[in-house]
NUNU-360702 format. One record per residue: x, y, z of N, C-alpha, C in turn; residue number from 0. Coordinates in Angstrom, 2 decimals, decimal comma, always signed. Layout:
N
+---------+---------+---------+---------+---------+---------+---------+---------+---------+-----+
|     n.x |     n.y |     n.z |    ca.x |    ca.y |    ca.z |     c.x |     c.y |     c.z |   k |
+---------+---------+---------+---------+---------+---------+---------+---------+---------+-----+
|       X |       Y |       Z |       X |       Y |       Z |       X |       Y |       Z | NUM |
...
+---------+---------+---------+---------+---------+---------+---------+---------+---------+-----+
***
This chain:
132
+---------+---------+---------+---------+---------+---------+---------+---------+---------+-----+
|     n.x |     n.y |     n.z |    ca.x |    ca.y |    ca.z |     c.x |     c.y |     c.z |   k |
+---------+---------+---------+---------+---------+---------+---------+---------+---------+-----+
|  +13,41 |   -0,15 |   -9,54 |  +13,49 |   +1,29 |   -9,63 |  +14,60 |   +1,79 |   -8,68 |   0 |
|  +15,14 |   +2,86 |   -8,95 |  +16,19 |   +3,40 |   -8,12 |  +15,64 |   +4,72 |   -7,41 |   1 |
|  +16,01 |   +4,86 |   -6,22 |  +15,61 |   +6,06 |   -5,36 |  +16,86 |   +6,56 |   -4,75 |   2 |
|  +16,90 |   +7,96 |   -4,77 |  +17,98 |   +8,69 |   -4,05 |  +17,26 |   +9,28 |   -2,80 |   3 |
|  +17,66 |   +8,82 |   -1,70 |  +17,15 |   +9,26 |   -0,39 |  +18,03 |  +10,09 |   +0,39 |   4 |
|  +17,79 |  +11,44 |   +0,43 |  +18,69 |  +12,37 |   +1,21 |  +17,99 |  +12,49 |   +2,65 |   5 |
|  +18,73 |  +12,45 |   +3,61 |  +18,13 |  +12,51 |   +5,00 |  +18,98 |  +13,53 |   +5,83 |   6 |
|  +18,20 |  +14,19 |   +6,82 |  +18,86 |  +15,05 |   +7,68 |  +18,10 |  +15,18 |   +8,95 |   7 |
|  +18,63 |  +15,70 |  +10,04 |  +17,98 |  +15,78 |  +11,33 |  +18,74 |  +16,71 |  +12,27 |   8 |
|  +17,82 |  +17,27 |  +13,10 |  +18,41 |  +18,10 |  +14,23 |  +17,74 |  +17,48 |  +15,49 |   9 |
|  +18,01 |  +18,00 |  +16,64 |  +17,47 |  +17,47 |  +17,85 |  +15,96 |  +17,72 |  +18,00 |  10 |
|  +15,42 |  +18,54 |  +17,11 |  +14,01 |  +18,78 |  +17,14 |  +13,14 |  +18,35 |  +16,09 |  11 |
|  +13,80 |  +18,21 |  +14,90 |  +13,09 |  +17,74 |  +13,67 |  +14,01 |  +16,96 |  +12,70 |  12 |
|  +13,34 |  +16,35 |  +11,77 |  +14,07 |  +15,50 |  +10,77 |  +13,38 |  +15,67 |   +9,41 |  13 |
|  +14,19 |  +15,43 |   +8,35 |  +13,53 |  +15,50 |   +6,93 |  +14,18 |  +14,46 |   +6,06 |  14 |
|  +13,41 |  +14,25 |   +4,98 |  +13,98 |  +13,41 |   +4,00 |  +13,49 |  +14,06 |   +2,60 |  15 |
|  +14,31 |  +13,76 |   +1,57 |  +13,99 |  +14,22 |   +0,25 |  +14,28 |  +12,97 |   -0,61 |  16 |
|  +13,31 |  +12,61 |   -1,38 |  +13,42 |  +11,33 |   -2,23 |  +13,17 |  +11,62 |   -3,61 |  17 |
|  +14,18 |  +11,33 |   -4,45 |  +14,11 |  +11,41 |   -5,87 |  +13,99 |  +10,10 |   -6,52 |  18 |
|  +12,96 |   +9,93 |   -7,26 |  +12,73 |   +8,54 |   -7,99 |  +12,28 |   +8,79 |   -9,36 |  19 |
|  +13,06 |   +8,45 |  -10,28 |  +12,81 |   +8,79 |  -11,74 |  +12,31 |  +10,22 |  -11,91 |  20 |
|  +11,08 |  +10,45 |  -12,22 |  +10,53 |  +11,81 |  -12,43 |   +9,82 |  +12,40 |  -11,29 |  21 |
|   +9,79 |  +11,68 |  -10,13 |   +8,97 |  +12,04 |   -9,01 |  +10,01 |  +12,42 |   -7,83 |  22 |
|   +9,57 |  +13,54 |   -7,18 |  +10,44 |  +14,08 |   -6,08 |   +9,46 |  +14,25 |   -4,94 |  23 |
|   +9,76 |  +13,74 |   -3,79 |   +8,97 |  +13,83 |   -2,56 |   +9,82 |  +14,42 |   -1,44 |  24 |
|   +9,27 |  +15,29 |   -0,70 |  +10,09 |  +15,77 |   +0,52 |   +9,15 |  +15,97 |   +1,66 |  25 |
|   +9,62 |  +15,55 |   +2,82 |   +8,83 |  +15,59 |   +4,08 |   +9,69 |  +16,15 |   +5,17 |  26 |
|   +9,07 |  +16,77 |   +6,14 |   +9,67 |  +17,23 |   +7,31 |   +8,86 |  +16,87 |   +8,51 |  27 |
|   +9,38 |  +16,36 |   +9,56 |   +8,62 |  +15,92 |  +10,79 |   +9,28 |  +16,51 |  +12,02 |  28 |
|   +8,49 |  +16,86 |  +13,05 |   +9,00 |  +17,13 |  +14,36 |   +9,24 |  +15,81 |  +15,14 |  29 |
|  +10,27 |  +15,78 |  +15,99 |  +10,38 |  +14,69 |  +16,81 |   +9,32 |  +14,76 |  +17,98 |  30 |
|   +8,60 |  +13,69 |  +18,29 |   +7,58 |  +13,75 |  +19,29 |   +8,29 |  +13,90 |  +20,63 |  31 |
|   +7,60 |  +14,40 |  +21,64 |   +8,19 |  +14,43 |  +22,99 |   +8,49 |  +13,07 |  +23,47 |  32 |
|   +9,65 |  +13,00 |  +24,29 |  +10,19 |  +11,75 |  +24,70 |   +9,13 |  +10,88 |  +25,54 |  33 |
|   +8,13 |  +11,51 |  +26,18 |   +7,20 |  +10,83 |  +26,99 |   +6,31 |  +10,00 |  +26,05 |  34 |
|   +6,14 |  +10,35 |  +24,85 |   +5,24 |   +9,53 |  +23,90 |   +5,80 |   +8,10 |  +23,72 |  35 |
|   +7,20 |   +8,05 |  +23,87 |   +7,81 |   +6,69 |  +23,67 |   +8,29 |   +6,12 |  +24,97 |  36 |
|   +7,81 |   +6,59 |  +26,07 |   +8,26 |   +6,09 |  +27,36 |   +9,71 |   +6,51 |  +27,62 |  37 |
|  +10,19 |   +7,61 |  +27,02 |  +11,50 |   +8,06 |  +27,23 |  +12,56 |   +7,40 |  +26,28 |  38 |
|  +12,10 |   +6,40 |  +25,49 |  +13,06 |   +5,67 |  +24,60 |  +13,47 |   +6,56 |  +23,46 |  39 |
|  +12,77 |   +7,52 |  +23,04 |  +13,06 |   +8,25 |  +21,86 |  +13,38 |   +9,76 |  +22,19 |  40 |
|  +14,18 |   +9,97 |  +23,15 |  +14,62 |  +11,24 |  +23,57 |  +15,84 |  +11,67 |  +22,75 |  41 |
|  +15,64 |  +12,30 |  +21,70 |  +16,76 |  +12,61 |  +20,78 |  +17,69 |  +13,58 |  +21,32 |  42 |
|  +19,02 |  +13,23 |  +21,44 |  +20,01 |  +14,15 |  +22,11 |  +20,98 |  +14,74 |  +21,13 |  43 |
|  +21,12 |  +14,22 |  +19,87 |  +22,04 |  +14,75 |  +18,96 |  +21,56 |  +14,57 |  +17,43 |  44 |
|  +22,31 |  +15,14 |  +16,58 |  +21,96 |  +15,18 |  +15,20 |  +22,13 |  +13,74 |  +14,53 |  45 |
|  +23,12 |  +13,00 |  +14,94 |  +23,33 |  +11,59 |  +14,45 |  +22,07 |  +10,80 |  +14,75 |  46 |
|  +21,51 |  +10,88 |  +15,94 |  +20,41 |  +10,00 |  +16,29 |  +19,29 |  +10,44 |  +15,38 |  47 |
|  +19,03 |  +11,73 |  +15,20 |  +18,00 |  +12,25 |  +14,36 |  +18,09 |  +11,82 |  +12,87 |  48 |
|  +19,34 |  +11,72 |  +12,43 |  +19,53 |  +11,29 |  +11,08 |  +19,23 |   +9,81 |  +10,86 |  49 |
|  +19,57 |   +8,99 |  +11,82 |  +19,16 |   +7,59 |  +11,77 |  +17,70 |   +7,36 |  +11,79 |  50 |
|  +17,00 |   +8,18 |  +12,56 |  +15,55 |   +8,19 |  +12,63 |  +14,96 |   +8,63 |  +11,24 |  51 |
|  +15,59 |   +9,64 |  +10,63 |  +15,16 |  +10,06 |   +9,39 |  +15,28 |   +9,01 |   +8,34 |  52 |
|  +16,33 |   +8,27 |   +8,32 |  +16,51 |   +7,21 |   +7,38 |  +15,50 |   +6,05 |   +7,59 |  53 |
|  +15,29 |   +5,68 |   +8,76 |  +14,33 |   +4,68 |   +9,12 |  +12,88 |   +5,14 |   +8,61 |  54 |
|  +12,47 |   +6,37 |   +9,10 |  +11,12 |   +6,87 |   +8,77 |  +11,02 |   +7,14 |   +7,25 |  55 |
|  +12,10 |   +7,50 |   +6,65 |  +11,97 |   +7,83 |   +5,12 |  +11,84 |   +6,60 |   +4,32 |  56 |
|  +12,47 |   +5,60 |   +4,73 |  +12,32 |   +4,19 |   +3,92 |  +10,91 |   +3,73 |   +4,31 |  57 |
|  +10,56 |   +3,76 |   +5,52 |   +9,20 |   +3,23 |   +5,96 |   +8,09 |   +3,96 |   +5,27 |  58 |
|   +8,22 |   +5,37 |   +5,22 |   +7,21 |   +6,14 |   +4,54 |   +7,19 |   +5,84 |   +3,04 |  59 |
|   +8,41 |   +5,71 |   +2,49 |   +8,49 |   +5,44 |   +0,95 |   +7,69 |   +4,07 |   +0,70 |  60 |
|   +7,91 |   +3,16 |   +1,49 |   +7,22 |   +1,89 |   +1,26 |   +5,71 |   +2,05 |   +1,54 |  61 |
|   +5,36 |   +2,85 |   +2,52 |   +3,96 |   +3,01 |   +2,87 |   +3,16 |   +3,73 |   +1,86 |  62 |
|   +3,71 |   +4,61 |   +1,11 |   +3,02 |   +5,40 |   +0,04 |   +3,35 |   +4,80 |   -1,34 |  63 |
|   +3,99 |   +3,62 |   -1,39 |   +4,21 |   +2,92 |   -2,61 |   +5,12 |   +3,53 |   -3,65 |  64 |
|   +5,97 |   +4,39 |   -3,11 |   +7,10 |   +4,93 |   -3,90 |   +8,17 |   +3,82 |   -4,06 |  65 |
|   +8,59 |   +3,37 |   -2,91 |   +9,66 |   +2,29 |   -2,82 |   +8,81 |   +0,99 |   -2,83 |  66 |
|   +9,21 |   +0,12 |   -3,83 |   +8,54 |   -1,14 |   -3,89 |   +9,58 |   -2,30 |   -3,67 |  67 |
|   +9,10 |   -3,54 |   -3,41 |   +9,97 |   -4,62 |   -3,25 |  +11,06 |   -4,65 |   -4,29 |  68 |
|  +12,28 |   -5,02 |   -3,84 |  +13,42 |   -5,26 |   -4,69 |  +13,93 |   -3,98 |   -5,28 |  69 |
|  +13,55 |   -2,87 |   -4,79 |  +14,02 |   -1,51 |   -5,41 |  +15,51 |   -1,26 |   -4,80 |  70 |
|  +16,16 |   -0,33 |   -5,46 |  +17,50 |   +0,10 |   -4,97 |  +17,28 |   +1,52 |   -4,27 |  71 |
|  +17,76 |   +1,67 |   -3,14 |  +17,68 |   +2,87 |   -2,39 |  +19,13 |   +3,38 |   -2,12 |  72 |
|  +19,45 |   +4,51 |   -2,66 |  +20,70 |   +5,21 |   -2,42 |  +20,55 |   +6,20 |   -1,30 |  73 |
|  +21,04 |   +5,90 |   -0,13 |  +20,99 |   +6,63 |   +1,02 |  +22,15 |   +7,71 |   +0,97 |  74 |
|  +21,74 |   +9,01 |   +0,71 |  +22,66 |  +10,08 |   +0,59 |  +22,97 |  +10,69 |   +1,92 |  75 |
|  +23,99 |  +10,44 |   +2,58 |  +24,08 |  +10,92 |   +3,97 |  +25,30 |  +11,72 |   +4,15 |  76 |
|  +25,22 |  +12,80 |   +5,02 |  +26,33 |  +13,60 |   +5,39 |  +26,86 |  +13,33 |   +6,77 |  77 |
|  +26,41 |  +12,09 |   +7,29 |  +26,96 |  +11,75 |   +8,66 |  +28,00 |  +10,67 |   +8,45 |  78 |
|  +29,15 |  +10,98 |   +8,93 |  +30,29 |  +10,11 |   +8,80 |  +29,99 |   +8,84 |   +9,66 |  79 |
|  +29,37 |   +9,11 |  +10,86 |  +28,94 |   +7,99 |  +11,68 |  +28,06 |   +7,00 |  +11,05 |  80 |
|  +27,05 |   +7,42 |  +10,37 |  +26,08 |   +6,60 |   +9,68 |  +26,74 |   +5,84 |   +8,61 |  81 |
|  +27,63 |   +6,54 |   +7,78 |  +28,37 |   +5,85 |   +6,80 |  +29,29 |   +4,82 |   +7,32 |  82 |
|  +29,99 |   +5,08 |   +8,45 |  +30,92 |   +4,09 |   +9,03 |  +30,10 |   +2,82 |   +9,61 |  83 |
|  +28,95 |   +3,16 |  +10,17 |  +28,13 |   +2,09 |  +10,80 |  +27,64 |   +1,09 |   +9,81 |  84 |
|  +27,08 |   +1,67 |   +8,63 |  +26,50 |   +0,85 |   +7,59 |  +27,60 |   +0,26 |   +6,60 |  85 |
|  +28,67 |   +1,00 |   +6,34 |  +29,59 |   +0,53 |   +5,30 |  +30,82 |   -0,11 |   +5,91 |  86 |
|  +31,22 |   +0,33 |   +7,05 |  +32,42 |   -0,22 |   +7,73 |  +32,14 |   -1,02 |   +8,92 |  87 |
|  +30,89 |   -1,29 |   +9,19 |  +30,39 |   -2,17 |  +10,29 |  +30,92 |   -1,58 |  +11,62 |  88 |
|  +30,99 |   -0,32 |  +11,75 |  +31,37 |   +0,32 |  +13,03 |  +30,34 |   -0,01 |  +14,17 |  89 |
|  +30,77 |   -0,42 |  +15,31 |  +29,91 |   -0,70 |  +16,45 |  +29,66 |   +0,62 |  +17,14 |  90 |
|  +28,50 |   +0,78 |  +17,72 |  +28,12 |   +2,09 |  +18,35 |  +27,25 |   +1,64 |  +19,65 |  91 |
|  +27,52 |   +2,36 |  +20,75 |  +26,70 |   +2,15 |  +22,01 |  +25,71 |   +3,11 |  +22,14 |  92 |
|  +24,80 |   +3,19 |  +21,38 |  +23,73 |   +4,15 |  +21,40 |  +22,37 |   +3,43 |  +21,14 |  93 |
|  +21,52 |   +3,36 |  +22,19 |  +20,26 |   +2,62 |  +22,00 |  +19,34 |   +3,07 |  +20,81 |  94 |
|  +19,17 |   +4,38 |  +20,76 |  +18,31 |   +4,85 |  +19,56 |  +18,88 |   +4,46 |  +18,24 |  95 |
|  +20,19 |   +4,69 |  +18,04 |  +20,81 |   +4,34 |  +16,78 |  +20,72 |   +2,84 |  +16,48 |  96 |
|  +21,07 |   +2,07 |  +17,55 |  +21,01 |   +0,68 |  +17,39 |  +19,64 |   +0,16 |  +16,98 |  97 |
|  +18,61 |   +0,71 |  +17,63 |  +17,23 |   +0,33 |  +17,32 |  +16,90 |   +0,72 |  +15,89 |  98 |
|  +17,34 |   +1,80 |  +15,42 |  +17,05 |   +2,25 |  +14,06 |  +17,83 |   +1,38 |  +13,08 |  99 |
|  +19,06 |   +1,00 |  +13,38 |  +19,79 |   +0,08 |  +12,47 |  +19,01 |   -1,26 |  +12,40 | 100 |
|  +18,53 |   -1,77 |  +13,50 |  +17,75 |   -2,98 |  +13,49 |  +16,51 |   -2,92 |  +12,52 | 101 |
|  +15,78 |   -1,82 |  +12,71 |  +14,59 |   -1,62 |  +11,95 |  +14,89 |   -1,42 |  +10,39 | 102 |
|  +15,98 |   -0,64 |  +10,20 |  +16,30 |   -0,42 |   +8,79 |  +16,74 |   -1,67 |   +8,12 | 103 |
|  +17,53 |   -2,46 |   +8,84 |  +17,91 |   -3,80 |   +8,25 |  +16,70 |   -4,74 |   +8,02 | 104 |
|  +15,82 |   -4,66 |   +9,03 |  +14,61 |   -5,46 |   +8,92 |  +13,84 |   -5,07 |   +7,66 | 105 |
|  +13,53 |   -3,95 |   +7,45 |  +12,77 |   -3,41 |   +6,27 |  +13,54 |   -3,75 |   +4,99 | 106 |
|  +14,77 |   -3,53 |   +4,91 |  +15,53 |   -3,89 |   +3,65 |  +15,56 |   -5,37 |   +3,44 | 107 |
|  +15,69 |   -6,15 |   +4,45 |  +15,65 |   -7,65 |   +4,23 |  +14,28 |   -8,13 |   +3,90 | 108 |
|  +13,27 |   -7,63 |   +4,54 |  +11,94 |   -8,13 |   +4,30 |  +11,44 |   -7,80 |   +2,91 | 109 |
|  +11,83 |   -6,56 |   +2,39 |  +11,39 |   -6,14 |   +1,17 |  +12,40 |   -6,29 |   +0,00 | 110 |
|  +13,51 |   -6,94 |   +0,24 |  +14,54 |   -7,20 |   -0,67 |  +15,19 |   -5,93 |   -1,29 | 111 |
|  +15,28 |   -4,91 |   -0,48 |  +15,86 |   -3,64 |   -0,90 |  +17,32 |   -3,72 |   -1,01 | 112 |
|  +17,91 |   -3,12 |   -2,03 |  +19,32 |   -2,91 |   -2,10 |  +19,58 |   -1,44 |   -1,61 | 113 |
|  +20,24 |   -1,45 |   -0,40 |  +20,42 |   -0,17 |   +0,23 |  +21,96 |   +0,21 |   +0,13 | 114 |
|  +22,25 |   +1,30 |   -0,56 |  +23,66 |   +1,69 |   -0,78 |  +23,82 |   +3,08 |   -0,20 | 115 |
|  +24,94 |   +3,29 |   +0,57 |  +25,28 |   +4,61 |   +1,16 |  +26,27 |   +5,30 |   +0,38 | 116 |
|  +25,94 |   +6,63 |   +0,28 |  +26,86 |   +7,55 |   -0,40 |  +27,16 |   +8,78 |   +0,55 | 117 |
|  +28,33 |   +8,97 |   +0,87 |  +28,70 |  +10,04 |   +1,71 |  +28,81 |  +11,27 |   +0,92 | 118 |
|  +28,11 |  +12,37 |   +1,38 |  +28,01 |  +13,62 |   +0,70 |  +28,36 |  +14,76 |   +1,59 | 119 |
|  +28,63 |  +15,91 |   +1,04 |  +28,84 |  +17,08 |   +1,93 |  +27,48 |  +17,66 |   +2,32 | 120 |
|  +27,47 |  +18,28 |   +3,40 |  +26,19 |  +18,87 |   +3,93 |  +25,59 |  +19,82 |   +2,92 | 121 |
|  +26,38 |  +20,63 |   +2,23 |  +25,70 |  +21,64 |   +1,25 |  +25,20 |  +20,82 |   -0,02 | 122 |
|  +25,44 |  +19,59 |   -0,08 |  +24,85 |  +18,86 |   -1,20 |  +23,63 |  +18,02 |   -0,75 | 123 |
|  +23,28 |  +18,13 |   +0,55 |  +22,23 |  +17,39 |   +1,08 |  +20,79 |  +18,18 |   +0,83 | 124 |
|  +20,00 |  +17,59 |   -0,03 |  +18,74 |  +18,23 |   -0,36 |  +17,76 |  +18,25 |   +0,83 | 125 |
|  +17,89 |  +17,22 |   +1,78 |  +17,07 |  +17,23 |   +2,88 |  +17,38 |  +18,47 |   +3,90 | 126 |
|  +18,65 |  +18,84 |   +3,86 |  +19,09 |  +19,98 |   +4,77 |  +18,34 |  +21,24 |   +4,49 | 127 |
|  +18,07 |  +21,46 |   +3,22 |  +17,36 |  +22,64 |   +2,87 |  +15,97 |  +22,80 |   +3,37 | 128 |
|  +15,43 |  +21,69 |   +3,86 |  +14,08 |  +21,68 |   +4,44 |  +14,05 |  +22,00 |   +5,92 | 129 |
|  +15,15 |  +21,79 |   +6,63 |  +15,13 |  +22,13 |   +8,09 |  +16,30 |  +23,05 |   +8,59 | 130 |
|  +17,13 |  +23,50 |   +7,67 |  +18,20 |  +24,25 |   +8,27 |  +18,21 |  +25,64 |   +7,60 | 131 |
+---------+---------+---------+---------+---------+---------+---------+---------+---------+-----+
***
């Protein structure tokens, strides 16, 4: 099955919008305070938040059985950084982003997901409508 996963984030919250065949799911979450993670998840910018949204969106989709093993996930992102990291193998020196990349890759490999990235304009981002 194919899923279009739109993601967005700010320094205080993140969202995802998932379209799968005839089902649409949308979620918004607040970032927890940094002390909940021992200071490891102190979100400082929107790119960090968007990587968190992608990780949590895929994880959530698997957890509620919308995304199943060997499915295709089209990540619809308006972050040039995210697109470059995943599609052009750009290296980045950011612990939060690198941790999220690790977990996203782990999930996609374990579940045999095909993860494709599509760079979109922010006004086309369905997840943005939830938090902006």
